[in-house]
Phi, psi and omega in degrees: 000174182280137178247146178239136179252122178245126180254128175259127187230133171218132181295340177301325179295323178296316180297323179294318179293326177299322180295326179295337183271351192291342178268359185275166176302153186304313182300318180293322177300313185296317179294319178299319179297322179294322178294321176294322178298322176297322178296315178299316181301317181295316184291320187266350184289153176256007179279159177310128182299323182293321178301314182294314182298313181293323177297320180300323181267015173082016180245162181240129177272126189286355182240154178275340185226118181276345179072016185225326184277170184298322182291327179280326179286333179230075187302142180264165182296142176245147179229152176286125186227029180302313182294321181294321178296318177299318179298317180295314180296320178298320181294319179298317180290327183293332177263019175060029176057035184243018182223160182278166182301320182301316181293317181293324176298320178296323176298313185296322181276352179080033182266119183274078175284170179301320181294319181293322177294317183298318181271001181057035180284355174288351178269354182288153175298329182284344184296118180080003182293339180242032185291351176289345181235166179264178182298324180299320179298314183291325175296325176294321177299314179301314182299315184285334172293322178295315181297328180268006173080014179274334183230146173240138176253118183275091183299322183287347180237056175064017176075029179294142180270135181227142178276127181278169174305323178295325178293318176297323177295322178296320179297319182288323181224079183298140176230172180301139178223111180270123181258128178279125179291131184280161169297144175255108179262128176259143180300326183289348180296339184271085183293339182292340181239021179300143177092357178293135184290152175299130180090352180234029183307130177088354183255192181269107186298324180293314179295319179302317179296319179294321179294322178295321178296316179297317179300320180296320179297315181293319179299320180294319179297321185265001179057049179231154171297144183305322184293344178289328180292291172218141179277163183306317179301327178291316178296321179298318179294323176298324181285351175262317189269337182054057177290135182238005174228160178296327178296316177293324181299327181293344179265002173281143181301136178078009180234116175254187181299319182300309181291323179299315180292322187283316187239353196282333190303314182295328181290313181291329177294318178296316181294318180300317179294318180296317179299317182292315184292330184255007178050053182279135171272111183279156175302148184283336185230152176231075187240004189300318189254005185296320179291317183299323182298333184257017183304128177297326179299315181297316179299316180300315181295313181300316180298319184280334171292320175301327179275001180062039175280142180293155180297328178296317180292321178297316180297316180298322181295331181258357179069034179233178178273159178301322181296332176290322177294319178299320178298318178296318180295323176300315180297320180296311183291321179298333181279355175109002178278131180274126178234135178261102180253019182305320183302323182278318178301320180297333179279348183254320185232143176280173186299320182296317179293321177299315181296321180296315181291319180300316179296323178300310183293332178294326183264342187290148177281335179217167186255033180297127178292319181297318179293324177296318178297318179297319183287317188269340176102122181288342177287335183267328188226148171263170177300319181293325176302313182293319180297320179296317180291327176295319177300313180300316181298311181296322180291316182290317188270324188258340188248000000 
């Protein structure tokens, strides 16, 4: 008989899965994020579902309309996008094909993110060249260029966008390109998760609020900023996983043995009481971070920091960028491991600048790098300077 496939989609589920990846090694996180982006693209796209599915598996469907899926049975509006495709391809080439779609979309709309400021990409000709449209539009352009073979996304290399020979041919001899307008999904459309707190998407909002209150009490007792105890993503994960022992707590993202032993007891006691009083059914498994904890990359980094090797040398040894090493070190320190990176920070910032940033984080309500840059001045500090000082602060004060 005939079968029908119905897909239920909410972007809240994607955000929840993203949180599960935050304790994993950087390379694994990036590949996972690209796979989630593919899922979002499939759900929100207005192109034939069969075309997208076969393209994902490296095959090409010879027809534009399968006559069976929702998008083909109810065709969406198409617009001429030859100029927009040229703009997108030019932007990818201008950054030397070394960045992901999200970053390039921000360049095109003229959005000065921390990364764009750090790399000075606001000086590019492409910066703001596509400000007539939003990031969602440009991501749709990238996706449909990929399906038409103009762009390739290198999944094994963090999902960097590259222009294919066919794309170069399009630049040399532009032809008509019809772009299918995508569905516009609003976060508020998901009434089933209304009321979830910011930063705790997918979790238990009441428990998240209680955990934040407890964190504030402990921070006040210890005279520390609240985020030094546990960061919001860790509390959000606790509100999803309901850990009730210190062993389970260590498998929460951003929580290692050190932090669990130092600050965890009151948290698991509160969660255990909450679970019992509200008859909560807890998840059956706690396996999200077990692989990440044993990451060879993390061990390699810790060993070489102990040897006082520069971050540039560590990055070169692993064939990655310095910012990737900083991300790994952030994950290590956030989990409660104490690392002494003074030798490297001293080579980057003088004592006065270190003291200024350290004092900022001591007084700040949150550890946002962008807010620190706005407050302290982008002329004085780079994004990497602030991230390094945040690592030093968290390691010195919290671990």
